[in-house]
N, C-alpha and C positions, 0 to 999 in steps of 0.2 A: 722215680720221682726225684727231681732236683730242687735243692733249696740253697739259698745263699743267706747266711746269717753271720753277722759280725765279721764280714770279710772272708769267711770260709765257705767253700762250696761243698755241699753235702749231697751225695747221690745215694738213693736207696734203690738198688737194682733188682733185688729179689721180689718177684711178684707174688703177692699173697692174696688170698681171697679175703674179703672184708671180715668174714667170720673167723678166720684163722690168724688174724693179727694179734700178737701178744699185747697185753694191756700196757706194759711199759713202753712198747714201741708206739702204740696209739697215743699215749700220753705225750711222748716225745714229739710226735708229729704235730699235735695240738699246740705245744709250746713253741715249736719252730714257726708255725703259721701265725701265732699271735705276736711274736717278737720281730717279725720282719721277713717278708718274702721278697722285698724289693731288691733289685739290683742296685749297685752303687750308682752314683751320678754319672751322667755321660759327659763327654768332653764339651759338648754344646752347653750343657747346664753349668759346668764349671766356668766356661768362658763368659756366659751371661752373668753369673754371680760376680765374677771379677770385674766386669764392665760396670755393673750396678754399684759395686763397692767404690770403684774409682770415681763414679759420678757423685756419690754421696760425699766422698772425701773432698772433692773439688768444690762442691757447694758449701760445705762446712768451712773450708779455707776462705772462700770468698766472703761468706757472712762474717767471719772473724775479722778479716782485713777491713771490710766496710765498717764494722763496729769500731775498730781501732782508729780508723780515719775520722769517723764522726766524733769520737771522744776527744781526739786531738784538736779538731776544729773548735770544739766547745770548751777547750782548755780544762777538761775534766781528768781526774786521775785514771791511769790505766791499771786498774786492778782486775784480777780474774773475774770477780763478781760483776764488775761494771761491764766487762766485755761480754760475759755470758748473758747478762740481762739485755744488753743492746742487740746482741747477735741472735739470741734465741737458742743458742747451743748450751749444752751442759757444761758445768765446771770442768769435768773430766776431759771433755773434748777440747776445751780451751787450753788446759794444761798440756795435753798431748801435742797440739799443734804449736803452742808457744815453745815447747821443748824442741820440736823439730826446727822451728824457725831460728832459735838460738844456736842450734847445732850447725845449721847451714850458714849462719852469719859468721861463726867462728872458723869454719872450714873454708869459706869462700871469700 
């Protein structure tokens, strides 16, 4: 039997009759089965997750930029709270992208 748990591959090669399995080994097999028999994510899954993350980030940046533009047109203060309320993004997301924007501005 082969199991993968927490990144380790475990192989039990000795064949035992179900009546002859020691109790501690039987308990260990139950624990291994309950905590994850799944293999790690495939390259396709990692690529799909990366693509989805990039799409979410792009959408958040667009929402924030649109909110900033709208607030400027209305001559309102550009506070994190106002941008968050207008864009629908969280305060933490606003802070994250404004920090990135400031960093790019100073470098470029």
